[in-house]
C-alpha positions as CSV (number, residue, x, y, z in Angstrom):
1,M,15.2,-26.0,20.5
2,D,11.4,-25.2,19.9
3,S,10.6,-22.9,17.0
4,L,11.6,-19.3,17.7
5,C,9.2,-16.4,17.3
6,I,11.1,-13.6,15.4
7,D,9.8,-10.0,15.4
8,A,11.6,-7.9,12.8
9,C,11.0,-4.3,11.7
10,Y,12.7,-1.0,10.9
11,S,12.3,2.7,10.7
12,S,14.4,5.5,9.2
13,L,14.9,9.3,9.3
14,N,15.5,10.8,5.9
15,K,18.5,13.1,5.4
16,K,17.5,16.8,5.8
17,D,15.7,18.2,2.7
18,E,15.4,14.8,1.0
19,E,12.1,13.1,0.1
20,L,13.6,9.7,-0.4
21,C,15.8,7.7,1.9
22,G,19.1,6.4,0.7
23,D,18.9,3.4,3.1
24,R,16.8,0.3,2.2
25,V,15.7,-2.5,4.4
26,L,14.0,-5.7,3.1
27,I,12.6,-8.2,5.6
28,T,11.3,-11.5,4.3
29,S,9.9,-14.2,6.6
30,S,9.1,-17.8,5.8
31,A,8.3,-21.0,7.6
32,G,12.0,-21.6,8.1
33,G,12.9,-18.2,9.5
34,T,13.6,-14.5,8.8
35,L,16.0,-12.7,6.4
36,L,16.8,-9.1,7.0
37,V,18.9,-7.1,4.5
38,L,20.0,-3.5,4.9
39,S,21.7,-1.5,2.2
40,D,23.1,2.1,2.3
41,G,23.4,3.7,-1.1
42,L,26.2,6.1,-2.1
43,G,25.2,9.6,-1.4
44,S,21.6,10.5,-0.6
45,G,18.3,11.2,-2.4
46,V,17.1,9.5,-5.6
47,K,20.5,8.0,-6.6
48,A,21.1,6.5,-3.2
49,N,17.7,5.1,-3.0
50,I,18.0,3.4,-6.4
51,L,21.4,1.9,-5.4
52,S,20.2,0.6,-2.1
53,T,16.9,-0.7,-3.4
54,L,18.7,-2.6,-6.2
55,T,21.3,-4.0,-3.8
56,S,18.9,-5.1,-1.2
57,K,16.5,-6.7,-3.7
58,I,19.3,-8.7,-5.4
59,I,20.6,-9.9,-2.1
60,S,17.2,-10.8,-0.7
61,T,16.1,-12.6,-3.8
62,M,19.4,-14.6,-4.3
63,I,19.8,-15.6,-0.6
64,N,16.2,-16.7,-0.4
65,R,16.8,-18.9,-3.4
66,G,19.8,-20.6,-1.8
67,A,22.6,-18.6,-3.5
68,T,26.0,-18.4,-1.7
69,I,27.3,-15.1,-0.4
70,E,30.2,-15.3,-2.9
71,D,27.7,-15.6,-5.9
72,T,25.5,-12.8,-4.3
73,V,28.4,-10.4,-3.8
74,D,29.8,-11.1,-7.3
75,T,26.3,-10.4,-8.9
76,I,26.1,-7.1,-7.0
77,A,29.6,-6.1,-8.1
78,H,28.6,-6.7,-11.8
79,T,25.1,-5.2,-11.6
80,L,25.3,-1.9,-9.7
81,P,25.9,1.2,-11.9
82,V,29.1,3.1,-11.5
83,C,29.2,6.4,-9.8
84,K,30.6,8.9,-12.3
85,E,32.2,11.1,-9.7
86,R,34.1,8.4,-7.8
87,G,34.3,5.7,-10.5
88,I,32.9,3.0,-8.2
89,A,29.7,1.0,-7.9
90,Y,29.0,1.6,-4.3
91,S,26.4,0.4,-1.8
92,T,27.1,-1.1,1.6
93,F,25.1,-4.1,2.8
94,M,24.3,-6.2,5.9
95,I,22.7,-9.6,5.7
96,L,21.1,-11.2,8.8
97,Q,19.5,-14.6,8.6
98,I,17.9,-16.4,11.6
99,E,16.4,-19.7,11.3
100,K,13.4,-20.8,13.4
101,D,15.7,-23.4,15.1
102,G,18.1,-20.6,16.2
103,R,20.9,-21.0,13.6
104,G,22.1,-17.6,12.4
105,Y,24.3,-16.1,9.7
106,L,25.6,-12.6,9.5
107,A,27.5,-10.9,6.6
108,E,28.7,-7.3,6.6
109,Y,30.2,-5.2,4.0
110,D,31.4,-1.6,4.9
111,N,28.5,-1.1,7.4
112,P,28.5,-0.5,11.1
113,P,28.6,-4.0,12.8
114,C,25.4,-5.7,13.9
115,M,24.9,-5.4,17.7
116,L,23.6,-8.4,19.7
117,I,22.0,-7.3,23.0
118,R,21.5,-10.4,25.2
119,G,20.3,-10.3,28.8
120,G,20.8,-6.4,28.7
121,V,24.6,-6.9,27.7
122,H,26.3,-6.2,24.3
123,V,27.7,-9.5,23.1
124,P,30.2,-9.0,20.2
125,F,30.2,-11.4,17.3
126,A,33.1,-13.7,16.3
127,Y,33.9,-12.8,12.7
128,K,35.8,-14.3,9.9
129,E,37.0,-12.2,7.0
130,K,37.0,-13.0,3.3
131,T,37.6,-11.1,0.1
132,I,35.0,-11.5,-2.5
133,G,35.2,-9.7,-5.8
134,G,37.7,-7.3,-4.3
135,K,35.4,-6.6,-1.4
136,L,36.3,-7.4,2.3
137,V,33.2,-9.2,3.8
138,R,32.9,-10.1,7.5
139,E,30.9,-13.3,8.3
140,S,29.7,-14.8,11.5
141,R,27.6,-17.8,12.4
142,F,25.8,-17.9,15.7
143,T,23.0,-19.4,17.7
144,A,20.1,-17.1,18.6
145,Q,18.4,-17.3,22.0
146,R,15.0,-16.2,23.2
147,G,15.2,-12.6,24.3
148,D,18.0,-11.6,22.0
149,Y,17.9,-8.3,20.1
150,F,19.9,-8.2,16.8
151,V,20.2,-4.5,16.0
152,I,21.4,-3.2,12.6
153,V,22.0,0.4,11.9
154,S,23.3,2.5,9.0
155,D,26.1,4.9,9.6
156,G,23.7,7.8,9.9
157,V,23.1,6.4,13.5
158,T,26.7,5.9,14.5
159,Q,27.8,9.3,13.0
160,A,24.8,11.2,14.4
161,G,25.8,14.7,15.5
162,M,29.2,14.6,14.0
163,G,30.6,18.1,13.8
164,E,27.6,19.5,15.5
165,T,26.7,18.2,18.9
166,L,29.5,15.6,19.0
167,S,33.0,15.9,17.4
168,F,33.2,12.4,16.1
169,G,29.5,11.4,16.1
170,W,27.5,9.0,18.4
171,G,29.9,6.1,17.9
172,E,29.4,2.4,17.6
173,K,30.3,1.6,21.2
174,E,28.1,4.3,22.6
175,V,25.1,3.2,20.5
176,A,25.6,-0.4,21.8
177,D,25.9,0.8,25.3
178,F,22.7,2.9,24.9
179,L,20.8,-0.1,23.6
180,C,21.4,-2.1,26.7
181,A,18.9,-0.1,28.7
182,P,15.8,-0.4,26.6
183,C,16.6,-4.0,25.7
184,S,17.1,-5.0,29.4
185,Q,13.6,-3.6,29.9
186,K,12.4,-6.1,27.4
187,L,10.8,-3.4,25.2
188,S,9.3,-4.4,21.8
189,A,11.5,-3.9,18.7
190,P,9.5,-0.8,17.5
191,R,9.9,0.8,20.9
192,V,13.7,0.2,20.9
193,I,13.9,1.5,17.4
194,G,11.9,4.6,18.4
195,S,14.3,5.3,21.4
196,V,17.4,5.1,19.1
197,L,15.9,7.3,16.4
198,E,14.9,9.9,19.0
199,V,18.4,10.3,20.3
200,A,19.8,10.4,16.8
201,R,17.2,13.1,15.8
202,E,18.3,15.2,18.9
203,L,22.0,14.8,18.0
204,Y,21.3,16.1,14.6
205,L,19.4,19.0,16.1
206,G,16.3,17.9,14.2
207,R,18.0,18.0,10.8
208,P,19.6,14.7,10.1
209,G,22.9,15.1,8.2
210,D,22.6,11.6,6.7
211,D,19.9,8.9,6.2
212,T,19.5,7.2,9.5
213,T,18.1,3.7,9.8
214,V,17.6,1.2,12.7
215,S,16.4,-2.3,12.1
216,I,15.9,-4.9,14.8
217,A,15.2,-8.7,14.8
218,H,13.9,-9.5,18.3
219,I,13.6,-13.1,19.4
220,L,10.6,-13.0,21.6
221,P,10.7,-14.7,25.0
222,E,8.2,-17.6,24.8
223,Q,4.8,-16.6,26.2
224,Q,1.6,-18.4,25.8
225,V,-1.7,-16.5,25.9
226,C,-5.1,-18.2,26.3
227,L,-8.1,-16.2,25.1
228,F,-11.7,-17.5,25.8
229,S,-14.6,-15.9,24.0
230,G,-18.1,-17.2,23.3
231,P,-20.2,-19.5,25.5
232,P,-20.2,-23.2,24.5
233,R,-23.0,-24.4,22.2
234,H,-24.2,-26.6,25.0
235,P,-24.3,-25.1,28.5
236,A,-23.4,-28.5,30.0
237,D,-19.9,-27.9,28.5
238,D,-19.4,-24.7,30.5
239,A,-17.4,-26.4,33.3
240,R,-15.3,-28.4,30.9
241,L,-14.3,-25.3,28.9
242,V,-13.4,-23.3,32.0
243,R,-11.4,-26.3,33.4
244,E,-9.4,-26.8,30.3
245,Y,-8.9,-23.1,29.8
246,M,-7.6,-22.5,33.3
247,E,-5.4,-25.7,33.2
248,T,-3.6,-24.4,30.1
249,G,-0.6,-22.4,31.2
250,G,0.2,-18.8,30.3
251,M,-1.7,-15.5,30.4
252,H,-5.4,-15.7,30.5
253,I,-7.9,-13.3,28.8
254,V,-11.6,-13.5,28.4
255,S,-13.6,-11.4,26.0
256,G,-17.4,-11.1,26.1
257,G,-20.0,-10.3,28.8
258,T,-21.5,-13.8,28.9
259,S,-18.1,-15.6,28.7
260,S,-16.9,-13.5,31.6
261,E,-20.0,-14.4,33.7
262,I,-19.5,-18.2,32.9
263,L,-15.9,-18.0,33.9
264,A,-16.6,-16.1,37.1
265,R,-19.4,-18.5,38.1
266,E,-17.4,-21.6,37.4
267,L,-14.4,-20.3,39.3
268,G,-16.6,-19.0,42.1
269,R,-15.0,-15.6,41.9
270,K,-16.5,-12.1,41.6
271,L,-16.9,-10.3,38.3
272,E,-16.1,-6.6,38.8
273,V,-17.3,-4.4,36.0
274,S,-15.8,-1.0,35.5
275,I,-18.0,1.9,34.4
276,D,-15.1,4.1,33.3
277,Y,-15.0,4.6,29.5
278,A,-11.4,5.2,28.3
279,D,-12.9,5.4,24.7
280,S,-16.5,6.0,24.1
281,D,-16.4,3.6,21.2
282,I,-15.0,0.7,23.2
283,P,-16.9,-0.7,26.2
284,P,-14.9,-0.7,29.5
285,T,-13.0,-3.6,30.9
286,A,-13.9,-5.7,34.0
287,A,-11.9,-7.8,36.4
288,I,-11.8,-11.4,37.7
289,A,-9.3,-12.5,40.3
290,G,-6.5,-14.5,38.5
291,I,-7.4,-13.4,35.0
292,D,-5.0,-11.1,33.3
293,L,-7.6,-9.1,31.1
294,V,-11.4,-9.2,31.0
295,T,-13.0,-7.2,28.1
296,E,-16.2,-6.9,26.2
297,G,-16.6,-9.1,23.2
298,V,-17.5,-8.1,19.7
299,M,-16.6,-4.4,19.6
300,T,-13.3,-4.9,21.5
301,L,-12.2,-7.9,19.3
302,K,-13.0,-6.1,16.1
303,R,-10.9,-3.1,17.1
304,A,-8.1,-5.2,18.5
305,I,-7.9,-7.0,15.1
306,E,-7.6,-3.6,13.4
307,I,-4.7,-2.6,15.6
308,I,-2.9,-5.8,14.9
309,E,-3.4,-5.5,11.2
310,T,-2.1,-2.0,11.3
311,Y,0.9,-3.2,13.2
312,T,1.5,-5.9,10.6
313,R,1.7,-3.1,7.9
314,F,3.5,-0.3,9.9
315,P,5.1,-2.0,13.0
316,A,7.6,0.8,13.7
317,A,5.3,3.8,13.1
318,A,4.9,6.1,16.1
319,E,1.2,6.2,15.5
320,T,1.1,2.4,15.9
321,T,2.9,2.4,19.1
322,A,0.7,5.2,20.4
323,A,-2.4,3.2,19.6
324,L,-1.2,0.3,21.7
325,D,-0.7,2.6,24.7
326,R,-4.3,3.7,24.8
327,P,-6.1,2.7,28.0
328,D,-9.1,1.0,26.5
329,G,-9.8,-2.7,26.4
330,A,-9.0,-3.2,22.7
331,A,-5.6,-1.6,23.0
332,K,-4.7,-3.5,26.1
333,L,-5.7,-6.8,24.3
334,A,-3.8,-5.9,21.1
335,K,-0.7,-4.9,23.2
336,I,-0.6,-8.2,25.0
337,L,-1.0,-10.2,21.8
338,I,1.6,-8.1,19.8
339,E,4.3,-7.5,22.4
340,R,4.1,-10.5,24.6
341,C,2.4,-13.4,22.9
342,T,4.3,-16.1,20.9
343,H,1.7,-18.9,21.2
344,L,-2.0,-18.1,21.2
345,K,-4.6,-20.6,22.2
346,L,-8.1,-19.7,21.4
347,F,-11.0,-21.2,23.3
348,I,-14.0,-20.5,21.1
349,G,-17.6,-21.0,22.2
350,K,-20.0,-21.8,19.3
351,S,-23.3,-20.7,20.9
352,V,-24.9,-18.0,18.9
353,N,-25.7,-14.7,20.7
354,P,-29.2,-13.6,19.4
355,A,-28.1,-10.0,19.5
356,H,-25.4,-10.7,16.9
357,Q,-28.0,-12.1,14.4
358,N,-29.9,-8.9,14.4
359,P,-30.1,-7.9,10.7
360,D,-29.5,-4.3,11.8
361,F,-26.0,-5.2,12.9
362,P,-23.3,-5.1,10.3
363,T,-22.6,-8.6,8.8
364,E,-19.1,-8.9,10.4
365,L,-20.6,-8.5,13.8
366,R,-23.2,-11.3,13.6
367,V,-21.0,-14.2,14.7
368,K,-18.3,-13.7,17.4
369,S,-16.6,-16.9,16.4
370,R,-15.8,-15.4,13.0
371,L,-14.0,-12.6,14.7
372,M,-12.0,-15.1,16.7
373,D,-11.0,-16.8,13.5
374,D,-10.1,-13.4,12.0
375,L,-8.0,-12.8,15.2
376,G,-6.2,-16.1,14.8
377,N,-5.5,-15.4,11.2
378,A,-4.1,-11.9,12.0
379,M,-1.8,-13.4,14.7
380,A,-0.6,-16.1,12.3
381,R,0.4,-13.4,9.8
382,L,2.5,-11.9,12.6
383,G,4.3,-15.2,12.8
384,R,2.7,-16.3,16.1
385,A,1.8,-20.0,16.6
386,V,-2.1,-20.3,16.9
387,D,-4.1,-23.1,18.2
388,K,-8.0,-23.1,18.2
389,K,-10.3,-25.2,20.2
390,Y,-14.1,-25.1,19.7
391,Y,-16.8,-25.9,22.1
């Protein structure tokens, strides 16, 4: 199996009147794969936050260093402080590990089960149970597939509305059934998370009775995107660049007025430029038959990189999703690259646009190829495969 592209993120609702969340999620990615750990601390507020933070940090550190689940759970049992009221050291946990080759491992302790949504259908895991340090832990090994959604929630989700809008809360089966719709629509992980938390908030009547967390690891369907920007250093290479660009499979995007003119000319197609400004700071898009997106160059690329970098830091924030849904060219470019792209091929022309060398321009705008390099680096930080070809 080719290397999988794993998009993982989470978001939480704090329990009413609490400033700190008692749930903690740690996501670590490496060249080998992604490790996601969720912990739900006893109670709520500061104490629960400390318990869950300590638990998730210990698990994440030990698993990443190759420790066994037995050693990890034993360490947790001997490390966590004991609750004075109940006389127990208590924090639930969930461990989800997915390798780039598809091999997966799941371990659950006293947490709602992980939900796998595959092809719009809930697929239960096959578990084996073992007792470790007096704790009953469920384990499962599996093989991930492109398009899979692995959804992990705290009990604040499954118990949402308990005693208020629903007698027994939302329920594990009902949450899994709900997930099938947004996942079958192939929505991004942040959008699926947002839809779940929106329902949970409504069931709680806007005042969550418990910390409520949703975390998703989405195996992105393979999608290559080809982005051409900047005319070649030598005009004689125009035809070769366009031929190699068009012969490369996947979605096709071109950024820059001169680049768009070269592409339209070499393809013998009409370049239709829009005069509608969706954002006064971002030039309007254009259209070429057979090309998925045609945008202006420097300003659009710069703004798209900013959106991608914000997504890297706050992927599940509502403001981040809203920025992707704006109608301007930068948002459209960033949305394709974030939500659909697993492999990015950059076709970078090295010809220098005299306008970008104007000393009155900010330094970062002087050379478009630098922006293309920045874009490639931003996408690589998202875990996307990036290939650059210069002309």
